[in-house]
FINU-864651 format. One record per residue (C-alpha): residue in one letter; x, y, z negated. Coordinates in steps of 0.2 Angstrom, whole numbers, plus 5000, padded with zeros to 4 digits. Each point is the difference from the previous one (the first is absolute). Layout:
N
+----+------+------+------+
: aa :   c1 :   c2 :   c3 :
+----+------+------+------+
:  a :    X :    Y :    Z :
...
+----+------+------+------+
END
This chain:
204
+----+------+------+------+
: aa :   c1 :   c2 :   c3 :
+----+------+------+------+
:  x : 4668 : 4453 : 4459 :
:  x : 5002 : 5018 : 5001 :
:  x : 4993 : 5009 : 5016 :
:  x : 5000 : 5018 : 4994 :
:  x : 5017 : 5008 : 4994 :
:  x : 5000 : 5018 : 4993 :
:  x : 5015 : 5008 : 4997 :
:  x : 5005 : 5015 : 4989 :
:  x : 5013 : 5012 : 5008 :
:  x : 5014 : 5007 : 4989 :
:  x : 5009 : 4987 : 4990 :
:  x : 4991 : 4985 : 5010 :
:  x : 5003 : 5003 : 5017 :
:  x : 5013 : 5013 : 5001 :
:  x : 5013 : 5003 : 4987 :
:  x : 4997 : 5018 : 4998 :
:  x : 5003 : 5004 : 4983 :
:  x : 5019 : 5000 : 5000 :
:  x : 4999 : 5014 : 5013 :
:  x : 4984 : 5009 : 4992 :
:  x : 5010 : 5000 : 4984 :
:  x : 5017 : 5007 : 5007 :
:  x : 4991 : 5014 : 5007 :
:  x : 4991 : 5004 : 4983 :
:  x : 5017 : 4998 : 4991 :
:  x : 5009 : 5011 : 5012 :
:  x : 4988 : 5013 : 4998 :
:  x : 5001 : 4998 : 4981 :
:  x : 5019 : 5002 : 5001 :
:  x : 4999 : 5017 : 5009 :
:  x : 4990 : 5006 : 4986 :
:  x : 5014 : 4993 : 4988 :
:  x : 4990 : 4985 : 4993 :
:  x : 5007 : 4983 : 4999 :
:  x : 4987 : 4986 : 5001 :
:  x : 5005 : 4981 : 5002 :
:  x : 4994 : 4994 : 5018 :
:  x : 4994 : 4984 : 4991 :
:  x : 4988 : 5011 : 4989 :
:  x : 4993 : 5009 : 5015 :
:  x : 4997 : 4984 : 5009 :
:  x : 4990 : 4993 : 4986 :
:  x : 4990 : 5016 : 4998 :
:  x : 4996 : 4999 : 5019 :
:  x : 4995 : 4982 : 4999 :
:  x : 4985 : 5006 : 4988 :
:  x : 4995 : 5013 : 5013 :
:  x : 5007 : 5015 : 5007 :
:  x : 4987 : 5011 : 4992 :
:  x : 5007 : 4992 : 4983 :
:  x : 5017 : 5005 : 5006 :
:  x : 4997 : 5019 : 5004 :
:  x : 4989 : 5002 : 4984 :
:  x : 5015 : 4992 : 4990 :
:  x : 5013 : 5011 : 5006 :
:  x : 4989 : 5016 : 5000 :
:  x : 4997 : 4997 : 4980 :
:  x : 5018 : 4995 : 4997 :
:  x : 5009 : 5013 : 5011 :
:  x : 4987 : 5013 : 5006 :
:  x : 5004 : 4995 : 5018 :
:  x : 4992 : 5013 : 5011 :
:  x : 4986 : 4999 : 5015 :
:  x : 5015 : 5004 : 5012 :
:  x : 5011 : 4985 : 4992 :
:  x : 4985 : 4989 : 5004 :
:  x : 4998 : 5008 : 5018 :
:  x : 5019 : 4998 : 5004 :
:  x : 4999 : 4983 : 4994 :
:  x : 4985 : 4996 : 5012 :
:  x : 5008 : 5006 : 5014 :
:  x : 5017 : 4992 : 4997 :
:  x : 4993 : 4983 : 4996 :
:  x : 4990 : 5001 : 5017 :
:  x : 5015 : 5004 : 5008 :
:  x : 5012 : 4988 : 4993 :
:  x : 4988 : 4986 : 5000 :
:  x : 4997 : 4996 : 5018 :
:  x : 5018 : 4998 : 5002 :
:  x : 5005 : 4991 : 4985 :
:  x : 4985 : 4991 : 4994 :
:  x : 5001 : 4980 : 5005 :
:  x : 4989 : 4985 : 4998 :
:  x : 5005 : 4988 : 4988 :
:  x : 5009 : 4984 : 5006 :
:  x : 4988 : 4987 : 5009 :
:  x : 4985 : 5013 : 5001 :
:  x : 5001 : 4999 : 5019 :
:  x : 5000 : 4981 : 5002 :
:  x : 4986 : 4998 : 4987 :
:  x : 4989 : 5013 : 5008 :
:  x : 5003 : 4993 : 5017 :
:  x : 4996 : 4983 : 4993 :
:  x : 4983 : 5004 : 4992 :
:  x : 4996 : 5010 : 5017 :
:  x : 5004 : 4986 : 5011 :
:  x : 4991 : 4986 : 4990 :
:  x : 4985 : 5010 : 5004 :
:  x : 4999 : 5008 : 4982 :
:  x : 4999 : 5018 : 4996 :
:  x : 5011 : 5014 : 4991 :
:  x : 4992 : 5016 : 4994 :
:  x : 5009 : 5014 : 4992 :
:  x : 4994 : 5009 : 4984 :
:  x : 5009 : 5014 : 4993 :
:  x : 4999 : 5016 : 4991 :
:  x : 5012 : 5007 : 5012 :
:  x : 4995 : 5009 : 5016 :
:  x : 5003 : 4997 : 5018 :
:  x : 5019 : 5001 : 4998 :
:  x : 4997 : 4980 : 4995 :
:  x : 4993 : 4997 : 5017 :
:  x : 5013 : 5009 : 5008 :
:  x : 5013 : 4990 : 4991 :
:  x : 4992 : 4985 : 5006 :
:  x : 5001 : 5006 : 5016 :
:  x : 5017 : 5005 : 5000 :
:  x : 5005 : 4981 : 4994 :
:  x : 4989 : 4991 : 5014 :
:  x : 4988 : 4994 : 4985 :
:  x : 4984 : 5010 : 5005 :
:  x : 4994 : 4987 : 5013 :
:  x : 5000 : 4988 : 4986 :
:  x : 4986 : 5009 : 4991 :
:  x : 4983 : 4999 : 5002 :
:  x : 4994 : 5015 : 4989 :
:  x : 5006 : 5014 : 4989 :
:  x : 4994 : 5008 : 4984 :
:  x : 5012 : 5016 : 4997 :
:  x : 4998 : 5017 : 4989 :
:  x : 4989 : 5007 : 5015 :
:  x : 4986 : 4988 : 4999 :
:  x : 4996 : 5009 : 4983 :
:  x : 4995 : 4983 : 4989 :
:  x : 5002 : 5002 : 4981 :
:  x : 5017 : 4995 : 4995 :
:  x : 5005 : 4982 : 4994 :
:  x : 4995 : 4990 : 4990 :
:  x : 4983 : 5006 : 5006 :
:  x : 4993 : 4986 : 5013 :
:  x : 4993 : 5012 : 5010 :
:  x : 5013 : 4999 : 5015 :
:  x : 5001 : 4982 : 4999 :
:  x : 4982 : 4997 : 5000 :
:  x : 4998 : 5011 : 5016 :
:  x : 5013 : 4989 : 5008 :
:  x : 4992 : 4984 : 4995 :
:  x : 4982 : 5006 : 5006 :
:  x : 5007 : 5008 : 5016 :
:  x : 5009 : 4985 : 5005 :
:  x : 4989 : 4987 : 4993 :
:  x : 5014 : 4992 : 4989 :
:  x : 4995 : 4986 : 4988 :
:  x : 5008 : 5005 : 4985 :
:  x : 5007 : 4984 : 4995 :
:  x : 5010 : 5001 : 5016 :
:  x : 5007 : 5016 : 4997 :
:  x : 5015 : 5005 : 4989 :
:  x : 5008 : 5017 : 4994 :
:  x : 5019 : 5002 : 5001 :
:  x : 5009 : 5013 : 4988 :
:  x : 5013 : 5006 : 4988 :
:  x : 4990 : 5009 : 4987 :
:  x : 4987 : 4996 : 4987 :
:  x : 4986 : 5012 : 5010 :
:  x : 5002 : 4988 : 5016 :
:  x : 4997 : 4985 : 4990 :
:  x : 4986 : 5006 : 4990 :
:  x : 4991 : 5008 : 5015 :
:  x : 5001 : 4981 : 5007 :
:  x : 4992 : 4994 : 4986 :
:  x : 4986 : 5013 : 4999 :
:  x : 4996 : 4997 : 5019 :
:  x : 4999 : 4980 : 4995 :
:  x : 5016 : 4995 : 5011 :
:  x : 5016 : 4992 : 4996 :
:  x : 5015 : 5010 : 4995 :
:  x : 5018 : 4997 : 5003 :
:  x : 5014 : 5009 : 4990 :
:  x : 5016 : 5005 : 5009 :
:  x : 5012 : 5002 : 4987 :
:  x : 5019 : 4999 : 5004 :
:  x : 5005 : 4996 : 4981 :
:  x : 4986 : 4986 : 4999 :
:  x : 4991 : 5009 : 4987 :
:  x : 4983 : 4993 : 4995 :
:  x : 4982 : 5009 : 5002 :
:  x : 4985 : 4994 : 4991 :
:  x : 4990 : 5007 : 5015 :
:  x : 5009 : 4989 : 5014 :
:  x : 4996 : 4984 : 5008 :
:  x : 5017 : 4999 : 5008 :
:  x : 5016 : 5007 : 4996 :
:  x : 5015 : 5001 : 5012 :
:  x : 5016 : 5009 : 5000 :
:  x : 5004 : 4998 : 5019 :
:  x : 4988 : 4998 : 5014 :
:  x : 5006 : 4984 : 5006 :
:  x : 4990 : 4993 : 4986 :
:  x : 4984 : 5006 : 5008 :
:  x : 5001 : 4986 : 5013 :
:  x : 4995 : 4987 : 4988 :
:  x : 4986 : 5011 : 4992 :
:  x : 4992 : 5005 : 5016 :
+----+------+------+------+
END
């Protein structure tokens, strides 16, 4: 049984990619650049740094473009981003059965703000965000920090994420990895694959 559940944020707890990509696409269109939103989302699922570097090379987007994107994204996410279906129920279930939820994201404190906005904050025992300054995934440093801080038995811990780096970080830390993919695609680094969060009950 897993007693410690470590969650990624973007694309796992919250369905933020469509909001982020729409803001990015709208700003590109102001520059008379057409880019399919599906392609933008694919880039964002690698990482935001990858996305910005890719479009900077492809279209020579400016630092002002990036600054405008960050401002508009932060503004719109707070009102438009939503948790995935069943997230509140599964986080409550974990919490109410004397187990622990943890957040591990490359995003900043806006992730904690969104958890509070949707009544999820109290289900979580600890939070690792950009502000903690750990090396980025797939480094296991942040996971090892949580494991040491909370005296977690590695066989009782699982990381849930939607990207390769989430799964590899889990493997590098010696814990189980659950891949959330709505298209039911496989991944060699995952111990479990789910396409909706109701499937987690059987795993946990």
